[in-house]
BAGUVEX-184940 format. One record per residue: z, x, y of N, C-alpha, C, CB in turn. Coordinates in steps of 0.2 Angstrom, whole numbers, plus 5000, padded with zeros to 4 digits. Glycine has a CB too. Layout:
% residues N
ZXYZXYZXYZXY
...
//
This chain:
% residues 315
497551645020497751705022498151735016498251705028
498051795014498451825008499051855010497951875005
499551865005500151895006500351914999500651845009
500851964999501051994992501451934988501552044994
501451944982501751894977502451894979501551914970
502751834979503451834980503951854974503651764982
504551874975504951884970505251814968505551934972
505651814962505851744960506251714965506251754954
506551744969506951704974506551684980507551744977
505851694980505451674985505351724991505751614988
505651784991505551834996505051884993506151864998
504651914998504151964996504552024994503651985001
504252064990504652124988504752174994504152164983
504352174999504452215005505052185009503852215009
505152125009505652095013506352105009505552015013
506352105003506952114999507152185000506852094992
506752234999506852304999507152315006506252344998
506852295011507052305018507752275019506652275023
507852215017508552185018509052225014508552115015
508952245008509452285004509552355008509152294997
509052385010509152445014509652435020508552475016
509452385024509852375030510552355029509552325034
510652315023511352295021511752345020511252245016
511552405016511952455015512552435011512152495021
513152475012513752465009514152415013514152525007
514452365011514852325015515552355015514952255012
515852355022516552385023517052335020516652395030
517652355018518152315016518252255021518852355015
518452205018518552145022519152155028518752085018
518952135034519452145039519752075042519152185045
519452025039519651955041519251935047520351955043
518751975049518351955055517851895053517952015057
517651895047517051845045517251795040516451885042
517051735041517051685036516451685031517151615039
515851695035515151695031514851765034514751635033
514551805029514151855032513451855029514551925029
513151905026512451915024512251855019512351975021
511651835020511351785015511351715017511751795009
511651695023511551625025511251625032512251595026
511151565034510751555040511051585046510551475042
511751585046512151615052512651655049512351565056
512951705053513551735051514151685055513651805054
514651685052515251645055515851685055515351575050
516151695061516751725062517351685060516751745070
517851725060518551685057518751635062519051735057
518551635068518751585073518251525073518751615080
517751525069517251465069516651475073517651405070
516551535076515951555080515351565075516051605085
514851535075514251545071513751585076513951475069
513451635073512951675077512351695072513251745079
511751685076511151705072510651735077510851645069
510151765075509651795079508951785076509751875080
508451775080507751775077507251815082507551695077
506851845079506351885083505651865082506351965081
505251855088504551835087504151895090504451765091
503551915087503151965089502451935090503152025084
502151955096501451935097500951965092501251955104
500551925089500051945084500351935077499852015085
500951925076501251905070501551835070501851955068
501851815075502151745075501751695080502851745077
501351725084500951685088500351725090501351655094
499751685093499151715095499051685102498551715091
498451695104498251665111498251595112497551695113
498251555106498251485107498851455109498051455100
499451495108500051465109500251475117500651495105
500351425120500451425128501151455129500451355131
501251505134501951535135502451485135501851575141
502351425138502951375139503151355132502751315143
502651345127502751325121503151375117502151305117
502951435118503251495115503951495117502851565117
504151485123504851485125505251435122504851475133
504951375121505251315118505351335110504851255118
504851365107504951385100505451435098504251405097
505451485103505951535102506651505102505951585107
506851455106507451425106507551385099507551385112
507051345098507051295092507151325086506451255092
506851385084506951415078507651445077506451475077
507951465083508651485082509151425082508851525088
509051375085509451315085509451285078509251265090
508851295075508751265068509251305063508051275065
509351365064509851405060510551385061509851485061
510751365067511451345069511551275065511551335076
511051225066511051165063511151165055510551125065
510851215052510851225045511451245042510251265043
511951275047512551295045513051235047512751355048
512851185051513351135053513651155060513851125048
513351205063513651225070513351195076513551305070
513751175081513551145087513251205092514051105090
512651205094512451255098512851265105511651245100
512951325107513351335113512951385118514051355112
512851445116512651495120512051535117513151545122
511651575122511151615120511051685124510451575120
510851735120510651795123509951815122511151855121
509551835127508851845127508651915128508451795132
508251935123507952005124507152005124508152055118
506952035129506152035131505952105131506051995137
505352115127504952175127504252155130504952215121
504152175136503452155139503052215141503652115145
502352205140501952255142501852265150501252245139
501752315152501652325160501052285162501552395162
500552275159499952235161500052165158499252265158
500452125162500552055159500352005164501352045158
499951955162499751905166500351875171499451845162
500251875177500851855182501051785180500551855189
500651745177500851675176501151665169500151625176
501251725165501551715159502251705159501351775155
502651745163503351745163503651675166503651795167
503351645171503551585174503451525169503251565180
502951525165502751475160503251485154502051485158
503351545152503851555146504551535148503851635145
504751555154505351535157505451465157505551565164
504951425159505051355160505151325153504351325163
504751345148504851315141505451335138504251345137
505651405139506351425137506851375139506451495139
506951365145507451325148507351255146507451325156
506751225145506751165142507051155135505951135142
506951215131507251215124507951225125506951275121
508251265129508951275130509251205131509051325135
508951175136509251105138509251055132508951075144
508651055128508651005123509151015117507951005120
509251085116509751095110510451115113509451155106
510551105119511251115121511551185122511751075117
511051235123511251305124511251325131510751345120
511651375133511751405139511551475139512451395143
511051495143510851575143511351605146510151585146
511751655143512251695146512151765147512851685142
511551795145511451865146510851885142512051905145
510751955142510151975138509952045140509551925138
509352065139509052125141508252125141509252185136
507952165146507252165146507052235146507052125153
506452255143506252315143505452315142506552355136
505152375143504452385143504252395136504152435147
503652365134503352375127502752405128503252305123
502552465124501952495124501452455120501952565121
501652405116501152365112501252295114501352375105
501352245109501352175110501952155113501152145103
501952095115502652065117503052045111502451995121
503752065112504252055107504752015110504452115104
504951965107505551915110506051915105505251845112
506651915107507251905102507751865106507551975100
508051815102508551765105509151765100508251695106
509751785102510351775098510651715101510751845099
510951675096511251615098511951605095510751545097
512351565098513051555095513251485096513551605098
513651465092513951395092514651395088513451345089
514851335088515551325085515451275079516051285089
515751295073515651255067516351245064515251295062
516451185062517151165059517151175052517251085061
516551155049516551165041515851195040516651095038
515851255039515151295038514951265031515251365038
514251255031513951235025513551295023513551175025
513651325017513251385015512751365010513751435011
512351415009511751395004511951394997511251455004
512551424995512751434988513251384986513051494987
513351324989513851274987513651224982514151244993
512951224981512751164976512951174969511951174976
512951114966513151104959512651074955513851064958
512651094948512151064944512250984944512251084937
511650954945511650884945511650854953512250854942
511750894957511650874964510950854966511950934969
510950804970510250784973510050834978510250714975
509350854978509150894984508750844988508650944981
508850854995508550815000508250855005509150775004
507650825008507350865014507350815020506650885013
507350835026507250795032506550795034507750815037
506350745038505750745041505150745036505650805045
504550775039503950775035503750855034503450745039
503550865028503350935026502650945028503450945019
502451005030501751025032501551005039501350995027
501950985043501750965050501551025054502350925053
501851075053501751135057501051165054502251195056
500951165048500351195045499751145047500351195037
499851085047499251035049499151055056499550965048
499651065060499451075067499151145068500151075071
499351195065499051255065498251255063499451305061
498151225058497451225056496951175059497451215048
497251115060496851055063496851055071497150995060
497351085074497451085081497451015084496851115084
497151005090497150935093497850905094496750885088
497950845093498550805094499150835089498450735093
498850865083499350885079499650955081499050895072
499350985086499551055087500351055090499151085093
500551005093501251005095501751015090501350935099
501550985084502050995078502151075076501850955072
501651115078501651185076502051215083501051215075
501751195088501951235095502651215097501451215100
502951155096503551135098503951095093503451085104
504151135088504551105082505251075085504751155077
505451025082506050995084506550985078505950915087
506851045076507351045071507950985071507651115069
508150955066508650905066509350935067508550855060
509450965072510151005073510750955072510151045079
510650895075511150845075511350825068511050785080
510850815064510950795057511250845053510250785054
511150915054511450965051512250965052511151035052
512350955059513050955061513450895058513050955069
513050835058513450775056513550785048512950715057
513050805044513150815037513750865035512550835034
513750915039514350965038514950935040514151025042
515050905046515650875048515950815044515650855055
515450785040515650725036515750745029515050675036
515650815027515750835021515250815016516350825018
514650795018514050765014513650815011513750715017
513550875014513050925011513550985008512650955017
513350995002513651044998513351114999513751034990
512651115000512351175001511751155006512051204995
511551195011511051175016510751245019511451135021
510151235021509751285024509151255028509551345020
508851295032508251265036507651285032508251275043
507051245033506451265030506051305035506051205027
506151375035505751415040505151445036506151465043
505251455030504651495026504351455021504951555023
504451385021504151345016504651325011503551375013
504551265008504951235003505051284997504751165001
504451304994504551354988504951414989503751374987
504851454995505251514996505951494997504951555002
506051445002506751435004507151394998506751385010
506851354994507151324989507451374984506751274985
506951424982507151484978507751514981506551524977
507851524987508351564990509051514989508251574998
508951454990509551414989509751414982509451334991
509251404977509451414970509751474968508851404966
509551534971509851594969510551604972509451654972
510651574978511351574981511851534977511351554988
511551474974511951434970512051454962511651364970
511651504960511551524953511351474949512251544951
510851424951510651374948509851374949510951304950
509551324945508851304946508751234949508451304939
508151214950507951154953507351124950507951154961
507351054949506651024947506450974953506750984941
505850984955505650944961505050894959505350994967
505150834961504650784960504050794965504950714959
503450814964502950824969502850754972502350854966
502850704969502650634971503250614977502650584966
503850644976504350624981504350664988505050634978
503950714988503850754994503650715000503450824993
503950715005503750675011503250715015504350655016
502550705015502050745018501950725025501450745014
501750765029501550755036500950705036501450815040
500950655041500350605042499750645041500450565048
499250615037498550645037498550705032498350665043
499050735030499050795025498850775018499750825025
498950715016498850695009498050705008499050625007
497650695013496950695012496650765012496650655018
497050815013496850885013496750905006497250925017
496250945004496250974997496751014995495551014996
497051055000497651104999498251075002497451175002
498351005001498950975004499551005002498950905003
499651014995500251044992500451114995500251044985
499951154995500051224998500251215005499451264997
499951175009500151175016500851145017499651125020
501051095012501751065013502251115011501751005009
502151155005502751195003502651265003502751174995
502051295005501951365005501851395012501451385000
501851355017501651385024502351395028501251335027
502751345029503351355033503351335040503551425033
503851355044503851335051503951255052503251355054
504151225047504351155048505051145051504251115042
505451195050506151195052506551125051506151205060
506351095045506751035043507351065039506350985039
507751015037508351035033508251025025508950995035
508451075021508451065014509251065012508051125010
509451015009510151015007510350985000510550975012
510851004997511050974991511750934992511251034986
511750874989512350834989512450794983512150774995
513050774982513250734976512850674976514050724977
512650654970512250594969512550534972512150584961
513250524971513550464974513550464982514250464971
513350514985513450514992512750494995513550584995
512250474991511650454994511650394999511150434988
511950344998512050295003512350315010512450235000
512850355009513150385015512650425019513750415014
512250465016511750515019511250475022511450555014
510950415019510450375022510750345028510150325016
511350315028511650285033511650325039512250245032
511950385038512050435043511350455046512350495041
510850465042510250485045509850435049509750505039
509950375047509750315051510050315057509850245047
510650325058511050315064510850375069511850325063
510550425066510250485071509550475072510450545068
509250425068508450425069508050475066508250425076
508350505060508050565057507850535049508450625056
507250545047507150525040507350575035506350515040
507650555030507750605024507550575018508550605024
507450615013507050595007507350635001506350605007
507650604996507750644990507150674986508250604985
507150734984506550764981506650794974506250814986
507250794972507350824965508150834964506950884964
508250884960508950894959509050964957509250854953
509650994958509851064955510051054947510451084959
509851104944509951104936510251174934509351084933
510451174928510851234926510351294925511151224919
509651284923509251334923509151374929508551314920
508851434929508751474935507951464937508751554933
507851464944507251454947507051384948506751484942
506551374953506351314955505751294952506351304963
505751234949505151204945504851144949505251184938
504151144950503851084952503551044947503251114957
503850984945503650954939502950934938504050884940
502650954933501950944931501450994934501850874933
501651044938501151084941501551154943500851054947
501151204944501351264947501451264954500851324944
501851304957501951304964501251344967502551344966
501051324973500451354976500651424978500251314982
500151464979500351534981500551534989499651584981
501051574991501251574998500651595002501751634999
500651555008500151565013500351615019499951495016
500951635019501151685024501651725022501351645031
501651795025502151835024502251875030502051885017
502851895032502951935038502652005037503751945039
502552025031502252095029501552085027502652135024
501252025028500552015026500151995032500551955021
499651945031499251935037499651895042498651895035
499451905049499751865054499651785053499551885061
500151755056500151675055499651655060500851645057
//
């Protein structure tokens, strides 16, 4: 699938222009916010973290995704943002835009998966809105939680080690191969508890989730830190079976939807990070380091072209 060339920070030009237009002029600080635009969540002065994610039929899913899996995934992608800031999930607001001609079995199945996801990530549905759509189904979930020590994208320092959790490319493998691997695409399980634990232990200096692929998201983290990064391709933890694919690197770093954590930490904190991750049953892997230069480099090779854009071909 084609997509526009990314800007240096990993976003498409269309995405950047839209974000800049909507951001407008920031009002003078009123003390309401600790964290505003540019991170995985906004954080209010009282430690409430808030984020929202929208999924549109034909852009984020097609007929292959079961409504129950869609309900789960809508929750998971939002919970992932909370975990990436170190926030403990608490509540959710749901907005549904549904066509009049809707399969009667769709809503019960979606509701079942939604509530399975809410339960798995510790969220309570407290309200929302439903409206008619003249086109495709559109879903939006706003979630909130509590955070003691928010971890922003921009806290990394030159020399910090870059880590990722889990395996990269699992969602892409599931999308293209189907079969038993489909669950990795349909029902992601972001390591929310690890994000919370890293934040509360003060072990992550910068952190975000991998929703748009390592290449795009690493560039965002680097831009926020005002630094560059050098990544060792041999250190990247690939999803099982992915190494045999001809385009393994592209699927691992240029597709997205893995919802794993990318974080920067002091070199001396490696043993503590590994011990913490083992206690939670989550694999972590150092993949490179932040450096004074700008931009993210893949040692010995060029980054693969992006495989998805919200303003390009549907996923």
